[in-house]
N, C-alpha and C positions, 0 to 999 in steps of 0.2 A: 402690203402694196409697196411696190418698188419706187424707188426715188424717181426714176424715169416717168413711170406711170403717174406718180403723184404731182411731178412738175408739169407734164403735158396736160393732165386734167385741169388742173387749176389755170393754166394758161388759157386753155379753151373756154372755161367757165367765164373768165374775165373778158375773153375775146368776143363774147356774145354782145357785150356792151360796146366795143369797138366797131363791130359789125354793123350795128345800128347807126353808126356815124358815117364811116368811110364808103360802104356799099351806096349809100344815098347821094353821094356828092355828084356823080355824072348825071343824075336825073333830076337836079334841082330845077333846071330850065323847063323840062317836060312837066314836071308837077305844077310849076307856076303857069304854064300855058293851058294846061288842062283845067285847072281850078281858078283859073281867070285872077290870077294875082297882077295887080297893075304896078306896084312899085318893085323894082328890081331888086333892091337890097331886102326886100320881105321874104324872098326865098331863102334867106339865110336863117330864117326862124325854124324851118324844118330840122336844122342842125341845132340852133340856139336853145330852142324850148326842150330838146332831148337832153342837152348838156346841163341845163338848169334842174331839170327833173332828176338826173344823175346825182347832183349835188344835194338836193333836198332829201331825196330817198335814202342817201348814206346815212342820214342823220338818224334813221329809224333802225336799220337792220343790224347793226353792230349791237345795239342793246337787246333785240330780240335773239341774236345769236348767243349772248351772254346768259339769257335766261333759258331758252328752250334747246340750245346747242347749234353747232354749226351746220350739220347736215339738213334738217328740215327747213331751216330758213334759206338756204341755197336752193332747195327743191322748190320751195314755194316762190322765190324770185323767178326762177326758170319757168315755171309753169304759167304765172301771170304775164310774163315777157311774152309767151307765145300767144296768149289771148290778145293782148293789144297789138300784136303784130297782125293778127287776123282783122282786128278792127280797122287798121290801116288799109288793108287790102280791099275793103269794101266801102270805104267812105267816099263821099262826093262833095265835100265842102271843106275848104281849106282851113277855116278856124276849127272844124271838128277834126280834121288831121292833125292839127297843132296839139289839140287837147289830148289825142291818142298818144302823140309823140312825147308829150310832157310825161304822162302816166307810164309810158315804155321806159322812158329814161329813168324814172324813179326806181321801177322794178328791176331794171337792168344793174342798178347798182349794187343790188345785194351780192352779186357774183365778186365784184372787186372788193367790197368791204369785208365780207366774210373769208374770201381767200387770204387776204392779208392776215386776218386773225388766225386761220388754220396755220398758216406759216409761223406766226408768232407763237403758237402753241407748241411748236416742235424745234423752233431755232431761235437763236438771239444774237444780236451784235453783228459783227462782220459776217458771221455764218448765215444770218437771215439775209443780209443785204446780198450775198451770194446766191441764195435760192430765189429771192425775189427778182434778181437780175436774170437768172436762168429761165424763169417763168416768162419774164419779159421778153426774152429772146424768142420763145415760141409764139408768145402773145402778139409780138411785132409782124408775124406772118400775115396777120388780117389786116392791117393798115397798107401792107405791101400789096396784096392781092385783091383786096376787097373792092376798090375802084375799078379795077380791071374787070373783076366779076360782074360788077354792077353795069359796066359798060357792055360787056358782051351779053348779058340778059337783055339790055335794051335792044340789042341787034335782033332778037328774036321775039320779044314780048315787050309790053308796057312796064312803066315804072311799079306797078302793082305786083309784078312778079318778083321784084327784089324783096317785098314784104314777105311773099310766098317763100322765097328761099330762106329767109331769116326765121321763119316759123318752123320750117324742117330742121334747120340746126338746132333750134331751142329743144324741139322733141327729143332728137338724137343726144343732146347733152343732158337732159332730164334722165334719160334711161341710163347713161353712162355713170351719173352721179348715184342714182337711185341703187344701183347693184355693186358699184365697187368703191364708193368713197366711205371710209370709216369715220366715225365721231371722234373728234380730236379734244374736245372739251370734257375735262374730268367732272364726274358729278359733283365732287366737292366744290368746284369752282364756278358752278352755276349761280347766277345772281337773281334776285327778285325784281320786278319791274316797279321799284320804289322811286316816286317822284323825286323826293328828296335826295336819294342816292344818286340818281341821273343828273339833278342839278349839281351835286356835289363833284362828280365825276367831270362834268362839263367844266367846273370852275378849275379842278385840278389840272385838267389839259391845258386849258387856255392859260393859265397863270404859270405854268411850269417854264422857267426861262430856258433850260435845256431844250426844250421843244418848240417854244414860241416861234423863234426865228425860223426854224426849218418848216414849220407849217405854214406861216404866211409868206415866207420868201418862195416856197414851192408855188403857193397860190398865184403870186404874180408871174413867175415863169410860165406857169400853165396858162395864165390869161393871155400872154402873147401867143402861145400855141393855139388855144381855142380861137382867137382872133384871126389866126392864119387859116385854121380849118373853117371858119365860118365864110371868109371871103375868098377861099382858094379858087373856088370854080370861077368866079369873076375876075380875080386878079390874074391868075395863070391863063384861064380859058379865054378869057375875053380882051382884058388889057394886054397881055403879052402873046395873044393869038396864038394859043396852043390848044384851042377847043378839041380839035379831033384827037389830040395826044394828051389831053389833060390827065386821064387815067394813068397813063403810062409815066408821065412826069411826076404825078403825086406819089405814085408807087415807087418809084426809082428814088425819090428822096427818102421815102419811109424806110428803104432797105438800109440806109446809113443809120437810122435810129435803132434797127434790130442789130447790127453789126456792133454799135456802141454798146449795146445792152450786153452783147455776149462779152465784148472786150472787158466791160466792168466786171462781169462775174468771173472773170480769170485774174483780175488784178486787185479786187477790193479786199480780199483777206490779207493779201501782201501788204498793200499801202495803207489800207483803212478807209472807210466810207468817207470820213471827214477830209481827208487829204485829197481823195479823188474829186468828191463834190465841189470843194472850194476852188480847185485848179479849173475844173469845168465851168463853173460860174464866171470865175474871171475872164476865161477866154469868151464865153458867152457875151459878157458886156462889151468887150472889144469888138467882135464880130458884129453885134447889133449896131454899134456905132458905125462900123464900116458900111453896113446896109443902109443906114440913115443917109450917109454921105452919097452913096450909090443912087438912092432914090431922088436925091436933090440934083445931082449932076448928070446922071445918065438914066432918066426915068423910063425909058422904053427898052433899055438893054436887058434882055431876059438872060443872056448868057453871063451878065454879072450878078443879077439877082438870084439866079438859081443856085450856084456855088455857095454863096453866102447864107441863103436860106437852108440849103443842105447841111452846112456847118453847124447852124443854131439848131436844128432838128436833131443832129447827130449828138450834140452836147446834152440834149435833154435825157438821153440815155444814161448819161453819167450823174444826173441830178434826181430823176424821179425814185428809183429804188432806194437810192442811198439816203436821201432826205427823208422818205417815209420810213425807213428802218431807223434812222437816228431819232426821228422824232417819236417812235413807238417804244423806244428802249426804257424810258422810265416808268412804262405802265404795264408790266408783265401781268399784274394781277387783275387788270379789267382791259384786256387787249382788244376785245370786241367793241366795247364802247369807246375806247380811245381812237381805234381805227375808224369807226363812225364819224366821230367829231372831227378828225382831221380830214377825212375824205370830204366831209361836208363843206369845211373851209377850203381846201385845196380845189375841189371840183366846182362846188356850187359858187364860191367867189371867184374862182378863175372863169367859170362859164358866165356869170353876170358881166364881168369885166370884158371877157372876151366878145361877148355879144356887143357891148358898147363899141370896142375896137372894130368889130366888123361892120356895124351901122356907121361908122366913120368913113367907110370906103368911098373915095371920091374919084375912082378911076385910074388911081396911081397907086405905088407902094409906100408912099410916104407916110400916111397915118399908122401902118403895120410896123414899119421900120421905127418910127419913134417910140412906139408902145413898146416894142421889143427892147429898146435900149433902157427907157426909163423903168420899166417894171423889173428888169434884171439888176439895175443898179440899186433901185429899192430893195431887191430881195437881198442883195450882198450885204447891205447896211443891217437888215434884220438878222442875218446870220452872225455878223459880226457882234451884235448884241447878245445872241445866245452863247456865243464862244468868248463873251467877255473881252472883245477886242484882239483876239489871238487866233489867227487862221493856221491850218495845217498840223495842229496837233493831233496826235493819235491817242485818244483816251482809252484806256484800259476798260474792260468790261466791268467797271465799278461804279456806272453812272447811278446815282441815288434812285432807289425804287420808290415810287408813290404807291402807298396802300390805298385801297379802296375804302 
């Protein structure tokens, strides 16, 4: 299997997860209207429950991948993803829809968790960060295009057709993985589903100082991102009056996330994942502070909000892949389990905090801006803890390996 096909396949496996978020954004008001949702902020739960499900599901699939292999777990996740998409097509009750969305998010997490483990099976260190960034470049096509695709579907059909599109994409990915993806986990590295081993792995991951700050620091940064996603349709579409152009505005901002991931893939092996991510986070804190000032002094100025938000989104392209790669470096011998635990914290914790940020929406950008600033600042302090107070070091590939 060529490096190109390997990268594109894993990117689109992970993209099924993002498709379930971004394609729905233009349809939230239609869903709320058809299913009689009274509170305007409750429409965010269509996204929020999915994100929380992603975080909880991530806790399971890495352990299964370490026991049964990568390929069968990916196939199982994609297959059940399709089933829950079909459930969303036929549902007629908002609470039932939220249940299906939560379950859909849980199984969608199989792709991202196991994809990271597959990459870790073949690469390590800055080389892994480069591959993960290249995957992210392809993956980011989805956030760029998905809102516009959802908007286009709404021109000709109802919101249920968006779930139909997701179902078809899931089937196509199932067939591609079935016939082309090789198993990357060596038989000798397969582990038993031992509760004591799992608990021990959890303790090893959560207490490893080299990884701790990057796991929880990334969680806080992603909380800000998820908070934006939760309230974007209301904030951009309603408060800033971009309703008809929302899908295009959201997609245009996401383009810069894709570009930053591409740039990261080109520079990370030269400068090192730590140096790049540290600089990006420092700039993120500063930009979030400017966003807070803008929200206070010019709360209705979309042309001030949009560039600053775009910079913050672009900086995440230098943070996500690098933080994940750094945090996985000590756990070569149980990468699937470590990826599960880290993704659960980053996505699950970030989703819960993001739902709280979204629920705080008050018709202005102030709650989001404050959250971006304080979450990134605390994330920087956590990374300083992992780095023992010294940023911008480029550590050689001699990070102590934790034995399972």
